[in-house]
C-alpha positions in Angstrom: 45.5 55.1 159.2 42.9 57.8 159.9 42.8 61.0 157.9 43.1 64.4 159.6 39.7 66.1 160.0 39.1 68.7 157.3 38.1 72.2 158.3 34.4 72.8 158.4 32.7 74.3 155.4 32.5 78.1 155.6 31.9 81.0 153.2 35.6 82.0 153.2 36.6 78.5 152.1 34.0 78.5 149.3 35.2 82.0 148.1 38.8 80.9 148.1 38.1 77.7 146.2 36.0 79.7 143.7 38.8 82.3 143.1 41.4 79.6 142.7 39.2 77.6 140.2 38.4 80.8 138.2 42.1 81.8 138.1 43.1 78.3 137.0 40.4 78.3 134.3 41.4 81.8 133.0 45.1 80.9 133.0 44.3 77.7 131.1 42.2 79.6 128.5 45.0 82.1 128.0 47.5 79.4 127.5 45.2 77.6 125.0 44.7 80.8 123.0 48.5 81.4 122.8 49.0 77.8 121.9 46.4 78.0 119.1 47.9 81.2 117.7 51.5 80.0 118.3 52.2 83.7 118.7 55.7 83.1 120.1 56.7 80.6 117.3 60.1 82.1 116.5 61.2 82.2 120.2 59.8 78.7 120.7 61.7 77.2 117.8 64.9 78.9 119.0 64.4 77.1 122.3 63.7 73.8 120.5 60.4 73.2 122.2 57.1 71.9 121.0 53.9 74.1 121.4 52.8 72.0 124.4 56.0 72.4 126.4 56.3 76.1 125.4 52.8 77.3 126.2 51.5 74.8 128.8 54.5 73.5 130.8 56.0 76.9 131.6 57.1 78.2 134.0 59.1 75.2 135.1 59.8 74.8 138.8 63.4 73.7 139.2 66.1 73.6 141.9 69.1 75.9 141.6 71.9 73.3 141.2 74.1 72.5 138.3 72.8 69.0 137.2 74.6 66.4 135.2 72.3 64.9 132.5 72.6 62.5 129.5 71.0 63.2 126.1 68.4 60.5 125.2 69.4 60.8 121.5 73.2 60.5 121.4 74.1 59.7 124.9 76.3 62.9 125.3 76.7 64.0 128.9 76.4 67.6 129.8 75.6 70.0 132.7 72.5 72.0 133.0 72.1 75.2 135.0 69.3 73.8 137.1 67.4 70.6 137.9 64.9 70.9 135.0 67.2 69.1 132.6 66.2 68.6 129.0 65.9 65.1 127.5 67.7 66.0 124.2 70.7 68.1 123.4 70.2 70.8 120.9 72.1 68.9 118.1 69.7 65.9 118.5 66.7 68.2 118.7 67.7 69.9 115.4 68.6 66.6 113.7 65.3 64.9 114.5 63.1 67.9 114.7 62.1 67.1 118.3 61.3 69.0 121.5 64.3 69.1 123.9 61.9 68.7 126.8 59.4 66.0 125.9 61.0 64.6 122.7 57.8 65.0 120.8 57.7 66.4 117.3 58.6 70.1 117.3 55.3 70.9 115.6 53.3 68.1 117.2 52.8 66.4 113.9 52.2 62.6 113.8 55.2 60.6 112.6 55.8 57.2 111.2 59.6 57.4 111.3 62.1 58.7 113.9 64.1 60.6 111.2 62.7 63.9 110.0 61.7 64.1 106.3 
């Protein structure tokens, strides 16, 4: 299968690519600084999310549809307001000290046991 021909190189294309790359770099740097400072720690912990999910994975793109999901920890079934379903229910996230989104440690600390100390 042959690829579609790409548009020829021109100044507008270079300027657009440069602007997008600069914006992405600046956005990434801002996220990294917020992550490093953990300036929204209280709000993040209330949402039961690790620093990675809170600072780097937001905003989440999701469909507007109530979605059935099952908790990876206890197997409880629930409904979520959109298609960006969590992996853990709040009870399991609190019990294990894990992120509801990625199931990583809530503070990204290395672990040797599933149970929290």
